[in-house]
py3Dmol code that shows the C-alpha trace and the ligand (Angstrom):
import py3Dmol

protein = """\
ATOM      1  CA  MET A   1     -26.180  36.385  19.236  1.00  0.00           C
ATOM      2  CA  HIS A   2     -23.065  38.466  20.060  1.00  0.00           C
ATOM      3  CA  ARG A   3     -21.413  35.431  21.567  1.00  0.00           C
ATOM      4  CA  LEU A   4     -22.096  33.335  18.501  1.00  0.00           C
ATOM      5  CA  LEU A   5     -20.718  35.972  16.285  1.00  0.00           C
ATOM      6  CA  ILE A   6     -17.502  36.100  18.162  1.00  0.00           C
ATOM      7  CA  SER A   7     -16.990  32.260  18.281  1.00  0.00           C
ATOM      8  CA  GLY A   8     -17.671  32.229  14.426  1.00  0.00           C
ATOM      9  CA  LEU A   9     -15.015  34.878  14.043  1.00  0.00           C
ATOM     10  CA  VAL A  10     -12.552  32.926  16.084  1.00  0.00           C
ATOM     11  CA  LEU A  11     -13.089  29.810  14.051  1.00  0.00           C
ATOM     12  CA  LEU A  12     -12.417  31.690  10.912  1.00  0.00           C
ATOM     13  CA  LEU A  13      -9.299  33.140  12.366  1.00  0.00           C
ATOM     14  CA  ILE A  14      -8.088  29.688  13.552  1.00  0.00           C
ATOM     15  CA  SER A  15      -8.584  28.095  10.120  1.00  0.00           C
ATOM     16  CA  ALA A  16      -6.877  30.862   8.374  1.00  0.00           C
ATOM     17  CA  CYS A  17      -3.937  30.738  10.626  1.00  0.00           C
ATOM     18  CA  THR A  18      -3.441  26.939  10.954  1.00  0.00           C
ATOM     19  CA  PRO A  19      -0.251  26.032   8.993  1.00  0.00           C
ATOM     20  CA  GLN A  20       0.294  22.675   7.119  1.00  0.00           C
ATOM     21  CA  LYS A  21       1.847  20.257   9.690  1.00  0.00           C
ATOM     22  CA  GLU A  22       4.683  18.050   8.917  1.00  0.00           C
ATOM     23  CA  HIS A  23       4.156  14.344   9.126  1.00  0.00           C
ATOM     24  CA  THR A  24       7.046  13.396  11.534  1.00  0.00           C
ATOM     25  CA  ALA A  25       7.392  10.292  13.592  1.00  0.00           C
ATOM     26  CA  PRO A  26       9.775   8.267  15.534  1.00  0.00           C
ATOM     27  CA  GLY A  27      11.098   5.420  13.377  1.00  0.00           C
ATOM     28  CA  LYS A  28      11.264   1.992  14.703  1.00  0.00           C
ATOM     29  CA  ASN A  29       8.745  -0.844  15.210  1.00  0.00           C
ATOM     30  CA  GLN A  30       6.303   1.182  13.411  1.00  0.00           C
ATOM     31  CA  VAL A  31       3.963   0.940  10.358  1.00  0.00           C
ATOM     32  CA  TYR A  32       3.936   4.308   8.744  1.00  0.00           C
ATOM     33  CA  GLN A  33       0.879   4.837   6.580  1.00  0.00           C
ATOM     34  CA  TYR A  34      -0.150   7.795   4.433  1.00  0.00           C
ATOM     35  CA  ALA A  35      -3.803   8.148   3.836  1.00  0.00           C
ATOM     36  CA  THR A  36      -6.310   5.319   3.907  1.00  0.00           C
ATOM     37  CA  ILE A  37      -7.549   2.636   1.662  1.00  0.00           C
ATOM     38  CA  LYS A  38     -11.048   3.878   1.737  1.00  0.00           C
ATOM     39  CA  ALA A  39      -9.937   7.234   0.350  1.00  0.00           C
ATOM     40  CA  LEU A  40      -8.185   5.465  -2.450  1.00  0.00           C
ATOM     41  CA  LEU A  41     -11.361   3.275  -3.056  1.00  0.00           C
ATOM     42  CA  GLU A  42     -13.299   6.654  -3.349  1.00  0.00           C
ATOM     43  CA  GLY A  43     -10.914   8.059  -5.980  1.00  0.00           C
ATOM     44  CA  GLY A  44      -8.632  10.084  -3.706  1.00  0.00           C
ATOM     45  CA  TYR A  45      -5.718   9.638  -6.120  1.00  0.00           C
ATOM     46  CA  ASP A  46      -3.642  12.700  -5.360  1.00  0.00           C
ATOM     47  CA  GLY A  47      -1.652  13.143  -2.244  1.00  0.00           C
ATOM     48  CA  ASP A  48       1.036  15.622  -0.929  1.00  0.00           C
ATOM     49  CA  MET A  49       3.651  13.128   0.281  1.00  0.00           C
ATOM     50  CA  THR A  50       6.816  13.181  -1.857  1.00  0.00           C
ATOM     51  CA  MET A  51       9.090  10.146  -2.281  1.00  0.00           C
ATOM     52  CA  GLY A  52      11.829  12.187  -0.470  1.00  0.00           C
ATOM     53  CA  GLU A  53       9.616  12.617   2.511  1.00  0.00           C
ATOM     54  CA  LEU A  54       8.332   9.129   2.427  1.00  0.00           C
ATOM     55  CA  ALA A  55      11.797   7.651   2.415  1.00  0.00           C
ATOM     56  CA  GLN A  56      12.385   9.028   5.867  1.00  0.00           C
ATOM     57  CA  HIS A  57       9.653   6.673   7.289  1.00  0.00           C
ATOM     58  CA  GLY A  58      10.947   3.331   6.040  1.00  0.00           C
ATOM     59  CA  ASP A  59      13.000   1.226   3.702  1.00  0.00           C
ATOM     60  CA  PHE A  60      10.321  -1.302   2.921  1.00  0.00           C
ATOM     61  CA  GLY A  61       6.693  -1.042   1.785  1.00  0.00           C
ATOM     62  CA  ILE A  62       4.065  -0.674  -0.866  1.00  0.00           C
ATOM     63  CA  GLY A  63       1.643   1.985  -2.259  1.00  0.00           C
ATOM     64  CA  THR A  64       0.726   3.732  -5.383  1.00  0.00           C
ATOM     65  CA  PHE A  65       1.504   7.096  -7.040  1.00  0.00           C
ATOM     66  CA  ASN A  66      -0.427  10.276  -7.748  1.00  0.00           C
ATOM     67  CA  ALA A  67      -3.116   9.934 -10.477  1.00  0.00           C
ATOM     68  CA  LEU A  68      -2.865   6.124  -9.656  1.00  0.00           C
ATOM     69  CA  ASP A  69       0.248   5.918 -11.788  1.00  0.00           C
ATOM     70  CA  GLY A  70       1.252   2.219 -11.059  1.00  0.00           C
ATOM     71  CA  GLU A  71       2.141   0.074  -8.212  1.00  0.00           C
ATOM     72  CA  MET A  72       4.824   1.031  -5.543  1.00  0.00           C
ATOM     73  CA  VAL A  73       7.402  -1.384  -4.167  1.00  0.00           C
ATOM     74  CA  VAL A  74       9.893  -0.008  -1.543  1.00  0.00           C
ATOM     75  CA  LEU A  75      12.650  -2.495  -1.156  1.00  0.00           C
ATOM     76  CA  ASP A  76      16.019  -1.996   0.722  1.00  0.00           C
ATOM     77  CA  GLY A  77      15.393   1.732   0.775  1.00  0.00           C
ATOM     78  CA  THR A  78      14.713   2.195  -3.020  1.00  0.00           C
ATOM     79  CA  VAL A  79      11.327   3.112  -4.327  1.00  0.00           C
ATOM     80  CA  TYR A  80      10.210   1.358  -7.465  1.00  0.00           C
ATOM     81  CA  GLN A  81       7.094   2.303  -9.651  1.00  0.00           C
ATOM     82  CA  ILE A  82       5.649  -0.556 -11.662  1.00  0.00           C
ATOM     83  CA  LYS A  83       3.615   0.870 -14.534  1.00  0.00           C
ATOM     84  CA  THR A  84       1.063  -0.657 -16.932  1.00  0.00           C
ATOM     85  CA  ASP A  85       3.825  -1.896 -19.100  1.00  0.00           C
ATOM     86  CA  GLY A  86       4.722  -4.259 -16.173  1.00  0.00           C
ATOM     87  CA  LEU A  87       8.274  -2.597 -15.981  1.00  0.00           C
ATOM     88  CA  ALA A  88       9.799  -1.008 -12.774  1.00  0.00           C
ATOM     89  CA  TYR A  89      10.887   2.603 -12.851  1.00  0.00           C
ATOM     90  CA  GLU A  90      12.711   4.631 -10.142  1.00  0.00           C
ATOM     91  CA  PRO A  91      10.513   7.650  -9.465  1.00  0.00           C
ATOM     92  CA  GLY A  92      12.153  11.023  -8.696  1.00  0.00           C
ATOM     93  CA  THR A  93      12.120  12.293  -5.084  1.00  0.00           C
ATOM     94  CA  ASP A  94       9.498  14.942  -6.088  1.00  0.00           C
ATOM     95  CA  THR A  95       7.119  12.305  -7.219  1.00  0.00           C
ATOM     96  CA  LYS A  96       3.996  12.073  -4.930  1.00  0.00           C
ATOM     97  CA  THR A  97       1.866   9.440  -3.410  1.00  0.00           C
ATOM     98  CA  PRO A  98      -1.844   9.213  -2.455  1.00  0.00           C
ATOM     99  CA  PHE A  99      -1.405   6.087  -0.469  1.00  0.00           C
ATOM    100  CA  ALA A 100       1.615   4.284   0.886  1.00  0.00           C
ATOM    101  CA  VAL A 101       2.575   1.851   3.769  1.00  0.00           C
ATOM    102  CA  LEU A 102       6.144   1.622   5.049  1.00  0.00           C
ATOM    103  CA  THR A 103       8.258   0.329   7.728  1.00  0.00           C
ATOM    104  CA  HIS A 104      11.916  -0.099   8.727  1.00  0.00           C
ATOM    105  CA  PHE A 105      12.026  -3.794   8.121  1.00  0.00           C
ATOM    106  CA  GLU A 106      13.713  -6.085  10.640  1.00  0.00           C
ATOM    107  CA  ALA A 107      12.766  -9.659  10.499  1.00  0.00           C
ATOM    108  CA  ASP A 108      11.642 -11.360  13.768  1.00  0.00           C
ATOM    109  CA  THR A 109      11.195 -14.798  12.297  1.00  0.00           C
ATOM    110  CA  SER A 110      12.026 -16.470   9.093  1.00  0.00           C
ATOM    111  CA  PHE A 111      11.445 -19.863   7.448  1.00  0.00           C
ATOM    112  CA  ALA A 112      11.680 -21.604   4.247  1.00  0.00           C
ATOM    113  CA  LEU A 113       8.862 -22.401   1.870  1.00  0.00           C
ATOM    114  CA  SER A 114       8.836 -24.941  -0.928  1.00  0.00           C
ATOM    115  CA  GLY A 115       6.548 -26.563  -3.307  1.00  0.00           C
ATOM    116  CA  GLU A 116       3.256 -26.056  -5.410  1.00  0.00           C
ATOM    117  CA  MET A 117       0.837 -23.616  -3.674  1.00  0.00           C
ATOM    118  CA  SER A 118      -1.811 -21.332  -4.690  1.00  0.00           C
ATOM    119  CA  TYR A 119      -1.777 -17.820  -3.470  1.00  0.00           C
ATOM    120  CA  ASP A 120      -4.425 -18.662  -0.891  1.00  0.00           C
ATOM    121  CA  GLU A 121      -2.469 -21.600   0.296  1.00  0.00           C
ATOM    122  CA  LEU A 122       0.646 -19.363   0.646  1.00  0.00           C
ATOM    123  CA  LEU A 123      -1.384 -16.872   2.667  1.00  0.00           C
ATOM    124  CA  THR A 124      -2.758 -19.693   4.878  1.00  0.00           C
ATOM    125  CA  THR A 125       0.911 -20.754   5.485  1.00  0.00           C
ATOM    126  CA  LEU A 126       1.694 -17.098   6.562  1.00  0.00           C
ATOM    127  CA  ASP A 127      -1.270 -17.166   8.846  1.00  0.00           C
ATOM    128  CA  GLU A 128      -0.093 -20.229  10.703  1.00  0.00           C
ATOM    129  CA  SER A 129       3.217 -18.358  11.296  1.00  0.00           C
ATOM    130  CA  VAL A 130       1.898 -15.032  12.734  1.00  0.00           C
ATOM    131  CA  LYS A 131       1.476 -15.133  16.427  1.00  0.00           C
ATOM    132  CA  SER A 132      -1.726 -13.079  16.510  1.00  0.00           C
ATOM    133  CA  ARG A 133      -4.351 -11.738  14.027  1.00  0.00           C
ATOM    134  CA  ASN A 134      -4.444  -8.464  15.837  1.00  0.00           C
ATOM    135  CA  LEU A 135      -1.165  -7.080  15.314  1.00  0.00           C
ATOM    136  CA  PHE A 136       0.569  -5.589  12.105  1.00  0.00           C
ATOM    137  CA  TYR A 137       3.068  -7.663  10.255  1.00  0.00           C
ATOM    138  CA  ALA A 138       5.487  -6.697   7.458  1.00  0.00           C
ATOM    139  CA  ILE A 139       6.198  -9.797   5.123  1.00  0.00           C
ATOM    140  CA  ARG A 140       9.019 -10.255   2.866  1.00  0.00           C
ATOM    141  CA  ILE A 141       9.334 -13.379   0.726  1.00  0.00           C
ATOM    142  CA  ASP A 142      12.537 -13.910  -1.261  1.00  0.00           C
ATOM    143  CA  GLY A 143      12.890 -16.757  -3.681  1.00  0.00           C
ATOM    144  CA  GLU A 144      11.854 -18.401  -7.041  1.00  0.00           C
ATOM    145  CA  PHE A 145       8.226 -18.250  -7.976  1.00  0.00           C
ATOM    146  CA  SER A 146       6.328 -19.886 -10.821  1.00  0.00           C
ATOM    147  CA  GLY A 147       2.997 -18.857 -12.374  1.00  0.00           C
ATOM    148  CA  LEU A 148       3.157 -15.578 -10.721  1.00  0.00           C
ATOM    149  CA  LYS A 149       0.430 -13.230 -11.790  1.00  0.00           C
ATOM    150  CA  THR A 150       0.662  -9.446 -10.987  1.00  0.00           C
ATOM    151  CA  ARG A 151      -1.085  -6.389 -12.078  1.00  0.00           C
ATOM    152  CA  SER A 152      -0.680  -2.639 -12.454  1.00  0.00           C
ATOM    153  CA  VAL A 153      -3.290   0.054 -12.788  1.00  0.00           C
ATOM    154  CA  PRO A 154      -3.475   2.788 -15.584  1.00  0.00           C
ATOM    155  CA  VAL A 155      -2.680   6.406 -14.832  1.00  0.00           C
ATOM    156  CA  GLN A 156      -5.957   8.270 -14.334  1.00  0.00           C
ATOM    157  CA  THR A 157      -7.257  11.843 -15.450  1.00  0.00           C
ATOM    158  CA  ARG A 158      -9.706  13.867 -13.511  1.00  0.00           C
ATOM    159  CA  PRO A 159     -12.570  13.679 -12.649  1.00  0.00           C
ATOM    160  CA  TYR A 160     -11.427  10.485 -10.834  1.00  0.00           C
ATOM    161  CA  ARG A 161     -13.667   7.417 -10.737  1.00  0.00           C
ATOM    162  CA  PRO A 162     -13.778   5.017  -7.859  1.00  0.00           C
ATOM    163  CA  LEU A 163     -11.103   2.344  -7.735  1.00  0.00           C
ATOM    164  CA  GLY A 164     -13.495  -0.424  -8.194  1.00  0.00           C
ATOM    165  CA  GLU A 165     -14.338   0.885 -11.792  1.00  0.00           C
ATOM    166  CA  VAL A 166     -10.633   1.881 -12.633  1.00  0.00           C
ATOM    167  CA  VAL A 167      -9.308  -1.583 -11.786  1.00  0.00           C
ATOM    168  CA  GLU A 168     -11.436  -3.034 -14.598  1.00  0.00           C
ATOM    169  CA  ALA A 169      -8.784  -1.696 -17.020  1.00  0.00           C
ATOM    170  CA  GLN A 170      -5.887  -3.117 -15.001  1.00  0.00           C
ATOM    171  CA  SER A 171      -3.016  -4.827 -17.000  1.00  0.00           C
ATOM    172  CA  ILE A 172      -2.232  -8.344 -15.732  1.00  0.00           C
ATOM    173  CA  PHE A 173       1.262  -9.857 -16.189  1.00  0.00           C
ATOM    174  CA  GLN A 174       2.165 -13.510 -16.093  1.00  0.00           C
ATOM    175  CA  LEU A 175       5.649 -14.392 -14.950  1.00  0.00           C
ATOM    176  CA  GLU A 176       6.225 -17.971 -15.692  1.00  0.00           C
ATOM    177  CA  VAL A 177       9.422 -18.503 -13.532  1.00  0.00           C
ATOM    178  CA  THR A 178      10.858 -15.576 -11.795  1.00  0.00           C
ATOM    179  CA  GLU A 179      13.279 -14.824  -8.910  1.00  0.00           C
ATOM    180  CA  GLY A 180      12.583 -11.839  -6.682  1.00  0.00           C
ATOM    181  CA  SER A 181      10.754 -10.526  -3.644  1.00  0.00           C
ATOM    182  CA  MET A 182       7.148 -10.279  -2.394  1.00  0.00           C
ATOM    183  CA  VAL A 183       6.867  -7.161  -0.256  1.00  0.00           C
ATOM    184  CA  GLY A 184       3.895  -6.199   1.884  1.00  0.00           C
ATOM    185  CA  PHE A 185       1.836  -6.378   5.026  1.00  0.00           C
ATOM    186  CA  ARG A 186      -0.858  -8.212   7.092  1.00  0.00           C
ATOM    187  CA  PHE A 187      -3.290  -5.911   8.689  1.00  0.00           C
ATOM    188  CA  PRO A 188      -5.943  -6.947  11.163  1.00  0.00           C
ATOM    189  CA  GLU A 189      -9.499  -7.398  10.112  1.00  0.00           C
ATOM    190  CA  TYR A 190     -10.629  -4.461  12.498  1.00  0.00           C
ATOM    191  CA  THR A 191      -8.502  -1.910  10.445  1.00  0.00           C
ATOM    192  CA  LYS A 192     -10.529  -2.543   7.237  1.00  0.00           C
ATOM    193  CA  GLU A 193     -11.523   1.182   6.849  1.00  0.00           C
ATOM    194  CA  ILE A 194      -7.920   2.157   7.008  1.00  0.00           C
ATOM    195  CA  ASN A 195      -5.988  -0.513   5.143  1.00  0.00           C
ATOM    196  CA  VAL A 196      -6.555  -3.820   3.288  1.00  0.00           C
ATOM    197  CA  PRO A 197      -7.549  -6.449   5.899  1.00  0.00           C
ATOM    198  CA  GLY A 198      -5.337  -9.544   5.651  1.00  0.00           C
ATOM    199  CA  TYR A 199      -2.409  -9.736   3.194  1.00  0.00           C
ATOM    200  CA  HIS A 200      -1.477  -7.080   0.640  1.00  0.00           C
ATOM    201  CA  LEU A 201       1.821  -8.103  -1.305  1.00  0.00           C
ATOM    202  CA  HIS A 202       3.531  -6.503  -4.245  1.00  0.00           C
ATOM    203  CA  TYR A 203       6.312  -8.106  -6.187  1.00  0.00           C
ATOM    204  CA  LEU A 204       9.620  -6.961  -7.634  1.00  0.00           C
ATOM    205  CA  ASP A 205      12.072  -9.402  -9.459  1.00  0.00           C
ATOM    206  CA  ASP A 206      15.756  -9.546  -8.670  1.00  0.00           C
ATOM    207  CA  GLN A 207      16.662  -7.517 -11.739  1.00  0.00           C
ATOM    208  CA  ARG A 208      14.407  -4.800 -10.457  1.00  0.00           C
ATOM    209  CA  LYS A 209      12.778  -4.901 -13.849  1.00  0.00           C
ATOM    210  CA  LYS A 210       9.287  -6.413 -13.413  1.00  0.00           C
ATOM    211  CA  GLY A 211       6.647  -6.735 -10.834  1.00  0.00           C
ATOM    212  CA  GLY A 212       3.281  -5.504  -9.647  1.00  0.00           C
ATOM    213  CA  HIS A 213       0.403  -6.099  -7.225  1.00  0.00           C
ATOM    214  CA  VAL A 214       0.435  -9.938  -6.504  1.00  0.00           C
ATOM    215  CA  LEU A 215      -2.814 -11.741  -7.641  1.00  0.00           C
ATOM    216  CA  ALA A 216      -1.783 -15.429  -7.994  1.00  0.00           C
ATOM    217  CA  VAL A 217       1.117 -17.927  -7.740  1.00  0.00           C
ATOM    218  CA  LYS A 218       1.634 -21.566  -8.478  1.00  0.00           C
ATOM    219  CA  SER A 219       4.630 -22.554  -6.603  1.00  0.00           C
ATOM    220  CA  ALA A 220       7.466 -21.054  -4.476  1.00  0.00           C
ATOM    221  CA  THR A 221      10.909 -22.039  -3.226  1.00  0.00           C
ATOM    222  CA  ALA A 222      11.569 -19.102  -0.911  1.00  0.00           C
ATOM    223  CA  MET A 223      12.492 -17.720   2.385  1.00  0.00           C
ATOM    224  CA  VAL A 224       9.770 -15.874   4.267  1.00  0.00           C
ATOM    225  CA  SER A 225      10.761 -13.158   6.732  1.00  0.00           C
ATOM    226  CA  ILE A 226       8.148 -11.619   9.084  1.00  0.00           C
ATOM    227  CA  ASP A 227       8.468  -8.412  11.170  1.00  0.00           C
ATOM    228  CA  TYR A 228       5.801  -7.982  13.777  1.00  0.00           C
ATOM    229  CA  ILE A 229       4.927  -4.457  14.439  1.00  0.00           C
ATOM    230  CA  PRO A 230       2.798  -3.144  17.329  1.00  0.00           C
ATOM    231  CA  ASN A 231       2.571   0.552  16.342  1.00  0.00           C
ATOM    232  CA  LEU A 232       0.691   2.297  13.467  1.00  0.00           C
ATOM    233  CA  TYR A 233       1.316   5.929  12.616  1.00  0.00           C
ATOM    234  CA  LEU A 234      -1.392   7.290  10.276  1.00  0.00           C
ATOM    235  CA  ALA A 235      -0.577  10.544   8.456  1.00  0.00           C
ATOM    236  CA  LEU A 236      -3.614  12.082   6.565  1.00  0.00           C
ATOM    237  CA  PRO A 237      -3.331  14.301   3.435  1.00  0.00           C
ATOM    238  CA  GLU A 238      -3.935  17.932   3.935  1.00  0.00           C
ATOM    239  CA  ASN A 239      -5.656  18.788   0.675  1.00  0.00           C
ATOM    240  CA  SER A 240      -9.243  19.636  -0.354  1.00  0.00           C
ATOM    241  CA  ASP A 241      -9.526  16.393  -2.162  1.00  0.00           C
ATOM    242  CA  PHE A 242      -9.114  14.366   0.970  1.00  0.00           C
ATOM    243  CA  HIS A 243     -10.987  16.729   3.074  1.00  0.00           C
ATOM    244  CA  ASN A 244     -14.026  16.537   0.866  1.00  0.00           C
ATOM    245  CA  LEU A 245     -14.162  12.736   0.188  1.00  0.00           C
ATOM    246  CA  ASP A 246     -17.296  10.847   1.330  1.00  0.00           C
ATOM    247  CA  LEU A 247     -15.649   8.102   3.375  1.00  0.00           C
ATOM    248  CA  THR A 248     -18.963   6.797   4.809  1.00  0.00           C
ATOM    249  CA  LYS A 249     -19.927   4.532   1.975  1.00  0.00           C
ATOM    250  CA  ASP A 250     -19.584   0.701   2.078  1.00  0.00           C
ATOM    251  CA  ARG A 251     -16.739  -0.266  -0.271  1.00  0.00           C
ATOM    252  CA  GLU A 252     -16.250  -3.780   0.877  1.00  0.00           C
ATOM    253  CA  GLU A 253     -17.231  -5.325  -2.464  1.00  0.00           C
ATOM    254  CA  ASP A 254     -15.003  -2.832  -4.338  1.00  0.00           C
ATOM    255  CA  LEU A 255     -11.996  -3.736  -2.084  1.00  0.00           C
ATOM    256  CA  ASP A 256     -12.524  -7.429  -2.937  1.00  0.00           C
ATOM    257  CA  LYS A 257     -12.604  -6.704  -6.642  1.00  0.00           C
ATOM    258  CA  VAL A 258      -9.431  -4.420  -6.357  1.00  0.00           C
ATOM    259  CA  GLU A 259      -7.297  -6.744  -4.263  1.00  0.00           C
ATOM    260  CA  LYS A 260      -8.138 -10.103  -5.785  1.00  0.00           C
ATOM    261  CA  LEU A 261      -8.165 -11.969  -8.992  1.00  0.00           C
ATOM    262  CA  ARG A 262     -11.620 -12.440 -10.489  1.00  0.00           C
ATOM    263  CA  ASN A 263     -12.315 -15.715 -12.101  1.00  0.00           C
TER     264      ASN A 263
END
"""
ligand_1 = """\
1
ZN
Zn -1.558 -3.384 -4.275
"""
view = py3Dmol.view(width=600, height=400)
view.addModel(protein, "pdb")
view.setStyle({"model": 0}, {"cartoon": {"style": "trace"}})
view.addModel(ligand_1, "xyz")
view.setStyle({"model": 1}, {"stick": {}})
view.zoomTo()
view.show()
């Protein structure tokens, strides 16, 4: 009894004294990820990570913003926020994210791509070019695209609903002919609780004006650059929202609904 009381007290003291830790990491050949896709699917839409802090972990990547306020593209070191008007804004350094994935992009291989292709066919071509399904890849595709369909999600208010419900109100944008860059990652199937398994690409045009989460494409004349990455650094939010989310539910159907175009 006495012993139990003491250990309880010690635990209380430890939790009261534990400071917030900084999310620091060495930089190269690493995917830096903040929070998990599962947390986002459950409605974990507020994080503590600022754009200023995030920028230290990569010059290339994707994600979203607090309250689910749009799609994030990080390209050549600049963060862009594509809101539900389909337009790209540059968020301030104090703007926060609940989910982001970045790397310092260095292409290992690149090849040209040309012709009519559906999004699935484009992804199949990428799959033929990656050396293993079990590593992480950053993917950049620069060029001209036709029939590009992208989307963004509307800013949310509390209490937050799961992403599978929220995405029903997404805005879809059709870009008939556009020049720009697809930016994103391929994650292995075995990481599906942590990130989107397979490809997850966002788009930003060359004018840095339009973009979104890529849903479909009809043709591409483009250069594909692939950076293979053997390290993953996962930083978790230190707030009560994240601490209290139930991350045990099966959200696989929701993930499909969120990531892909429904016919
Ligand atoms: Zn996305």
